[in-house]
C-alpha positions as CSV (number, residue, x, y, z in Angstrom):
1,M,58.3,0.8,101.5
2,Q,57.2,2.6,98.3
3,D,54.0,1.4,96.6
4,L,54.3,-0.2,93.2
5,T,51.9,0.7,90.4
6,F,50.6,-2.2,88.4
7,F,49.4,-2.0,84.8
8,Q,47.0,-4.4,83.3
9,D,47.4,-4.7,79.5
10,T,43.9,-4.9,78.2
11,Q,45.0,-6.3,74.9
12,D,47.0,-9.4,75.9
13,G,46.1,-9.7,79.6
14,Q,49.7,-9.6,80.8
15,M,50.4,-7.9,84.0
16,R,53.3,-5.5,84.0
17,S,54.9,-3.5,86.8
18,L,56.3,0.0,86.6
19,R,56.9,2.2,89.6
20,A,56.0,5.7,88.5
21,D,58.7,7.4,90.6
22,A,61.6,5.0,89.8
23,P,63.6,6.2,86.8
24,R,65.6,3.7,84.8
25,K,69.3,3.8,85.0
26,G,70.7,5.9,82.1
27,R,67.2,6.8,80.8
28,G,65.3,10.1,80.7
29,A,61.7,9.0,80.5
30,V,60.2,7.5,83.7
31,S,57.7,5.3,81.9
32,N,56.6,3.9,78.5
33,R,53.4,5.8,78.2
34,E,50.9,5.0,75.5
35,S,51.0,7.0,72.3
36,R,48.1,9.0,70.9
37,F,47.5,6.3,68.3
38,D,47.3,3.3,70.7
39,R,44.0,1.4,70.6
40,F,44.6,-0.1,74.0
41,Q,45.4,1.7,77.2
42,H,46.9,0.6,80.5
43,Q,44.9,1.0,83.7
44,A,46.7,1.1,87.1
45,V,45.4,-1.5,89.5
46,D,46.9,-2.9,92.8
47,D,45.4,-6.2,94.0
48,G,47.6,-6.2,97.1
49,W,49.0,-9.5,96.1
50,W,51.7,-9.7,93.4
51,Q,54.7,-7.5,93.7
52,D,57.9,-7.4,91.7
53,E,60.9,-5.1,91.7
54,P,60.9,-2.9,88.6
55,V,63.8,-3.3,86.1
56,S,66.4,-0.7,86.9
57,A,68.0,-0.7,83.5
58,V,66.5,-1.1,80.0
59,A,68.7,-2.3,77.1
60,S,68.7,-0.7,73.7
61,Q,67.5,-2.5,70.6
62,T,67.9,-1.6,66.9
63,L,65.2,-2.0,64.3
64,V,65.9,-1.6,60.5
65,D,64.0,1.3,58.9
66,D,63.2,0.2,55.4
67,S,62.2,3.7,54.2
68,R,62.8,4.4,50.5
69,T,63.6,8.0,50.9
70,I,66.3,9.7,52.9
71,I,65.6,13.5,52.7
72,S,62.7,15.0,54.6
73,T,61.2,18.4,53.7
74,N,59.4,21.1,55.7
75,N,58.0,24.6,55.0
76,S,58.1,25.9,58.6
77,P,58.9,29.6,58.8
78,D,60.5,29.0,62.3
79,I,63.2,26.7,60.9
80,P,66.1,28.0,58.9
81,F,66.2,25.0,56.5
82,N,63.6,23.1,54.4
83,Q,65.3,19.7,54.0
84,S,66.9,17.4,56.4
85,I,68.4,13.9,56.9
86,N,67.9,11.9,60.1
87,P,70.3,8.9,60.2
88,Y,68.3,7.5,63.1
89,K,64.8,7.5,64.4
90,G,64.7,7.5,68.2
91,C,67.6,8.6,70.3
92,E,69.6,7.0,73.0
93,H,70.5,10.3,74.5
94,G,67.2,10.2,76.4
95,C,66.6,13.9,76.7
96,I,63.3,14.2,78.5
97,Y,62.3,17.4,76.7
98,C,62.9,16.1,73.2
99,Y,60.3,17.4,70.7
100,A,61.0,14.4,68.5
101,R,59.5,11.9,70.9
102,P,56.0,12.0,69.4
103,S,57.3,10.8,66.1
104,H,57.9,7.3,67.5
105,A,54.1,6.9,67.7
106,Y,54.0,6.5,64.0
107,W,55.8,3.2,64.3
108,D,53.4,1.9,67.1
109,L,56.1,2.6,69.7
110,S,55.9,4.7,72.8
111,P,57.4,8.2,72.9
112,G,58.6,7.3,76.4
113,L,61.2,4.6,77.0
114,D,60.7,3.1,73.5
115,F,62.0,6.3,72.0
116,E,65.3,5.9,73.9
117,T,65.7,2.2,73.6
118,R,64.2,1.0,70.3
119,I,66.1,2.8,67.7
120,L,65.4,2.6,64.0
121,I,68.6,2.5,61.9
122,K,69.2,3.1,58.2
123,P,71.9,0.8,56.9
124,N,71.4,2.0,53.3
125,A,71.3,5.7,54.0
126,A,74.3,6.6,51.9
127,E,73.0,4.6,49.0
128,L,69.6,6.3,49.2
129,L,71.3,9.7,49.3
130,R,73.4,9.0,46.1
131,K,70.2,7.9,44.3
132,T,68.5,11.1,45.4
133,F,71.3,13.3,44.1
134,A,71.2,11.4,40.8
135,K,67.5,12.2,40.1
136,S,67.1,14.8,37.4
137,S,64.5,16.5,39.5
138,Y,66.8,17.1,42.5
139,R,67.7,20.7,43.2
140,C,70.5,21.5,45.6
141,Q,69.5,23.2,48.9
142,V,71.3,23.1,52.2
143,V,70.4,19.9,54.1
144,T,70.5,19.7,57.8
145,V,71.8,16.4,59.3
146,G,70.1,15.6,62.6
147,A,67.2,17.9,62.7
148,N,65.0,15.4,64.6
149,T,67.3,13.1,66.4
150,D,71.0,13.3,67.2
151,P,73.2,12.0,64.3
152,Y,76.0,11.3,66.8
153,Q,74.1,9.3,69.4
154,P,76.0,6.3,70.9
155,L,75.1,3.9,68.2
156,E,76.9,6.0,65.6
157,R,80.3,5.0,67.1
158,E,79.8,1.5,65.8
159,L,77.4,1.9,62.8
160,R,79.0,5.0,61.2
161,T,75.8,5.9,59.3
162,T,76.3,9.6,59.8
163,R,80.0,9.3,58.6
164,Q,78.9,7.6,55.4
165,I,76.3,10.3,54.8
166,L,78.9,13.0,55.2
167,E,81.2,11.2,52.8
168,V,78.5,11.3,50.1
169,L,77.9,15.0,50.8
170,Q,81.6,15.7,50.5
171,E,81.9,13.6,47.3
172,H,79.2,15.8,45.7
173,Q,80.2,19.1,47.3
174,H,76.7,19.4,48.8
175,P,76.3,22.0,51.5
176,F,75.0,20.8,54.9
177,S,74.6,21.8,58.5
178,I,74.7,19.4,61.5
179,I,72.9,19.7,64.9
180,T,74.3,17.6,67.7
181,K,75.2,17.6,71.4
182,S,77.8,14.8,71.1
183,A,81.6,15.1,71.2
184,L,81.7,12.2,68.7
185,I,81.4,14.8,66.0
186,L,85.1,15.4,66.4
187,R,85.7,12.0,64.8
188,D,84.6,13.6,61.5
189,I,86.4,16.9,61.8
190,D,88.4,16.0,58.7
191,I,85.3,16.2,56.5
192,L,83.8,19.1,58.4
193,A,86.9,21.2,58.1
194,D,87.4,20.4,54.4
195,M,83.8,21.4,53.6
196,A,83.9,24.4,55.8
197,A,86.9,25.7,53.9
198,D,84.6,26.1,50.9
199,N,81.7,27.4,52.8
200,L,79.8,24.1,52.6
201,C,79.4,23.2,56.2
202,S,78.2,24.7,59.6
203,V,77.6,23.0,62.9
204,A,75.1,23.8,65.8
205,V,75.8,22.4,69.2
206,S,73.1,22.5,71.9
207,I,74.1,23.0,75.5
208,T,71.2,22.7,78.0
209,T,73.2,23.0,81.2
210,L,76.7,23.2,82.7
211,D,75.5,21.4,85.8
212,D,76.5,17.7,85.4
213,N,74.1,16.6,88.1
214,L,71.2,18.1,86.2
215,K,72.5,16.8,82.9
216,R,72.4,13.2,84.3
217,V,68.7,13.3,85.0
218,M,67.6,15.5,82.1
219,E,69.7,14.1,79.2
220,P,71.4,11.1,80.7
221,R,73.4,9.7,77.8
222,T,74.8,12.9,76.5
223,G,78.2,14.4,77.1
224,S,78.8,17.0,79.7
225,G,78.5,20.7,79.0
226,G,82.2,20.9,79.4
227,A,82.8,18.2,76.8
228,R,80.5,20.0,74.3
229,L,82.4,23.3,74.9
230,R,85.7,21.5,74.1
231,S,84.1,20.2,70.9
232,V,83.1,23.8,70.0
233,E,86.6,25.0,70.7
234,R,88.2,22.2,68.5
235,M,85.8,22.8,65.6
236,A,86.2,26.6,65.8
237,G,89.9,26.2,65.8
238,A,89.6,24.1,62.6
239,G,87.7,26.9,60.8
240,I,84.3,25.4,61.2
241,P,81.5,27.9,61.9
242,V,79.7,26.7,65.1
243,T,76.5,28.0,66.6
244,V,75.9,27.2,70.3
245,M,72.2,26.9,71.2
246,A,71.2,27.3,74.9
247,A,68.3,25.0,74.4
248,P,65.9,24.4,75.7
249,M,65.5,26.9,78.4
250,I,63.2,25.6,81.1
251,P,61.7,27.9,83.8
252,M,63.1,27.2,87.3
253,I,65.2,24.3,86.0
254,N,68.0,25.7,83.9
255,D,67.0,29.2,82.7
256,H,69.3,30.8,85.3
257,E,72.2,29.4,83.3
258,L,71.4,31.3,80.1
259,E,74.2,33.9,80.4
260,A,76.7,31.4,81.7
261,I,76.2,29.1,78.7
262,L,76.5,32.0,76.3
263,D,79.6,33.3,78.0
264,A,81.2,29.9,77.8
265,A,80.2,29.6,74.1
266,N,81.9,32.9,73.4
267,S,85.1,31.8,75.2
268,A,85.1,28.6,73.2
269,G,85.0,30.5,69.9
270,A,81.4,30.0,68.8
271,S,80.6,32.0,65.7
272,A,76.9,32.5,66.7
273,I,74.7,31.9,69.7
274,G,70.9,31.3,70.2
275,Y,68.3,29.9,72.6
276,I,65.0,28.1,72.4
277,F,62.2,28.1,75.0
278,L,60.9,24.7,76.1
279,R,58.4,23.0,73.8
280,L,55.9,20.3,75.0
281,P,54.1,19.0,72.0
282,L,51.8,16.0,72.2
283,E,53.1,13.1,74.4
284,V,56.1,15.2,75.5
285,R,53.9,17.1,77.9
286,Q,52.9,14.0,80.0
287,L,56.4,12.6,79.9
288,F,57.9,15.9,81.0
289,V,55.4,16.4,83.9
290,E,56.1,12.8,85.0
291,W,59.8,13.6,85.0
292,L,59.3,16.8,86.9
293,E,57.2,15.1,89.6
294,T,59.9,12.4,90.0
295,H,63.0,14.6,90.1
296,F,61.7,18.0,91.2
297,P,58.4,17.3,93.1
298,L,58.4,20.6,95.1
299,R,59.0,22.6,92.0
300,S,56.9,20.9,89.4
301,K,53.7,23.0,89.8
302,H,55.7,26.2,89.7
303,V,57.5,25.2,86.6
304,M,54.3,24.2,84.7
305,G,52.6,27.4,85.9
306,I,55.3,29.5,84.3
307,I,55.2,27.4,81.1
308,R,51.4,27.9,80.9
309,Q,51.8,31.7,81.5
310,S,54.2,31.7,78.5
311,R,51.9,29.6,76.3
312,D,48.5,31.4,76.5
313,G,47.4,29.3,79.4
314,L,48.2,26.1,77.6
315,D,51.0,23.5,78.1
316,Y,52.0,24.1,74.5
317,Q,51.2,26.7,71.9
318,P,52.4,25.6,68.4
319,R,51.8,28.9,66.6
320,F,54.6,29.9,64.2
321,G,56.6,32.8,65.4
322,E,55.8,31.9,69.1
323,R,56.6,28.3,69.6
324,M,60.3,28.7,69.9
325,R,60.1,31.8,72.2
326,G,56.8,31.8,74.0
327,T,54.9,34.9,75.1
328,G,54.2,36.8,78.3
329,V,56.3,38.2,81.1
330,F,58.7,35.3,81.6
331,A,59.3,34.7,77.9
332,D,59.8,38.4,77.2
333,L,62.3,38.6,80.1
334,L,64.2,35.6,78.8
335,N,64.4,37.2,75.3
336,S,65.6,40.5,76.8
337,R,68.3,38.7,78.7
338,F,69.4,36.9,75.5
339,K,69.6,40.2,73.5
340,I,71.6,41.9,76.3
341,A,74.0,39.0,76.3
342,C,74.3,39.2,72.5
343,K,75.1,42.9,72.7
344,R,77.6,42.4,75.5
345,L,79.4,39.6,73.7
346,G,79.3,41.2,70.2
347,Y,76.9,38.7,68.5
348,P,74.1,39.6,66.1
349,P,71.0,38.2,67.8
350,D,69.8,36.2,64.7
351,R,73.0,35.3,62.8
352,R,72.6,32.5,60.2
353,F,75.2,31.1,57.9
354,E,74.6,31.2,54.1
355,L,76.3,28.2,52.6
356,D,77.3,27.9,49.0
357,I,74.9,25.8,46.8
358,S,76.7,26.5,43.6
359,R,79.4,23.8,44.0
360,F,77.1,20.9,44.0
361,R,78.2,18.1,41.6
362,A,75.4,15.8,40.5
363,P,76.4,12.2,39.9
364,H,77.0,11.4,36.2
365,P,74.4,8.9,34.9
366,Q,75.8,5.5,34.0
367,L,75.5,4.9,30.2
368,S,74.6,1.5,28.8
369,L,76.8,-0.1,26.1
370,F,73.7,0.0,23.9
371,D,72.9,3.7,24.4
């Protein structure tokens, strides 16, 4: 029988049990590790007395985000946009490698299971966006929907927050791009195709693996690689420019699939292709290592060894210009493979879509009867 690991909460004194090598059904993270801001830590103890079976499934909860703004900005030279909208904070997809996990710590939540199960929603997102566009100070720039968490995660099917945002963007002829890995995007193909016809929309679809068994443990609540490719084909057929990102590429886990993913993207009609090397910022590192040791125990040290070789001996190197690609022998080889595939398939290695910002129509201010 496997040993249980017990955690004593030093804040409230409650004993909780989590088995470190027992992943939850439909979840990527193995545990609910503390965030970098937590004042209280959990210490593992086993008194040889109390034992309880760990919960095999964890239900999702929604929390209302009462933020007063809807557009986030950045000035990163590594990212081809400087403003974005995230309809949700946290993501049910549960991708273990997700670079957005550390953001959950800002709400006193764990970047582990909390990130996948406690989702902050924005019921007034469309209203906030209209108010933003109505400000005299607003200047139209391409906005990316879903830069941090997927705008088409399972909750979207019922809540339709992303759909409402797209309707506002369409109403004001505001250019946008979308990043997703969900086939649910096809629900909104009417808006996407209409906007794309005027060069106001592009889509990026990330495909991490074509192996369904690997997908189930690495990104459990996402669609299969085949489903994503069919989405690419449908959107490309509707005249929507689609970039397929082989991302992230993880040494000894899925990097051998790079060419197969790019070939499949080409066959599906992708307008552009790209890749990103695995990033492990902040709490993602511990969560990823824990996941590796659970699902690939014989490979975990080798994987992390290659990652460190590609990150100046560190688990993560955040320098601009390197964080998306890495450095060293393995990273250079991966980049060479990508460039060779681009040349073979006829893609420019760094193609980006320039959307039209001149069509934007700001809302007309409402005049008072006494003006």
